[in-house]
N, C-alpha and C positions, 0 to 999 in steps of 0.2 A: 052812522056818521051822517051828518047834515052838509051838502055841500052847496055855498052860496055862492055865484057870479054874478058881479057889476061890469058894465062895460061904461066906462067913463067917456062921455063927448062923441058917441058913436052908438048906431045899432048893430049888434053883433047877431052873425048870421046862427040859422040852428047844428049847422055842420060844428061852425069854431065851439059852439058850447058844447056840442056833444063829445066834442075832443079834448076839451079841457077838463071836461067832469069827468072821462074815461082816466086820462092821465093822476088826475088828483084821486079818484080811488082806489087805484094800485097803491097809494100810500097807507091804508088802512089795512094791506096785506101785512105791511113790516111791523105796524103800532098799532093795535087793536084800541087803545084807549084814547082815542082821537075823538074827540066832542063833535067839533064844529070846522070846516073851514071853508074861510073866504078868499075866493079868487077877485083882485082888481084886474081886469085889463083896460088899460089909457094908451090914447094917443099922445105923442109928445114932438114938440115944434123940432129936434133935432134929425134931420135927415140924413145927416152923413155915419153914424152909428146904428141907425134901425131909429124907429119913431114908435115901434111898439114895445108896451112894456106891459109884463103879466108880474104880479104881486101876489102873493099868496101866504096867509097866516091862519097857522093850525093850531087850536086851542084844544089843549089836554090838561089833566088836573094838575095843578102846579106848575106848567110850562105854554110857555106859548112862545110857536118857532114861527121865525117870518123868512122869505127871502122875495128879491126882486130881480128882474132880470130885463134887458134892455135887447133887442134885437131886430131885426130887417122883417120877422114873421110874426106873429101873436103865438103860433105852433113851437116856431124855435125857442122864444120867449120861456111858453109855457117846460117845455122837454127839460129846457137848463134850470128855471126855478125849482121844477120836480125833484131834479137830481141834485140839486142843493140840498133840499129841503129832505132825501134818503139818505144823505151823509149826515145832516143834524139829530135824525132819528137813530139813527146807528151810534152816533156818539153819545146820545142821552141815554139809550139803551144798556150801552157798555156803562154808564155814569150811575145809572139806577140799580147794577150786578153788582160794582163794587171792580171792575174788573180793571 
C-alpha cells in the first residue's frame, strides 16, 4: 500500500507525518486490497471547534472510501478519520461477502 501525505498551508514535522503514516498503515491489516491512501492535513480558520482537518482517501479495486474529521489537533483528527474508515471498510467487506 502506498501512502501519500500532504500538508496544506503549513509544513508538517516528521513526528506528525510518522504518526499519521502508522495510523493509516494499520488499515491495511483490515483490508489487504487497498492500493493507495492519500492523507490531506489542512488548517481551517474556525478555531471554535478546532482548526485542524484530516482527510483520508483510500483507493481499492472498485471502491473509494473517504473520511474527513475536524478537531483541535491533527492527531485527534487522524484518529477519528481512521476510526470512521475502519467502520466503512468493515461494512464494505460484509457487502462483498454477502452478509
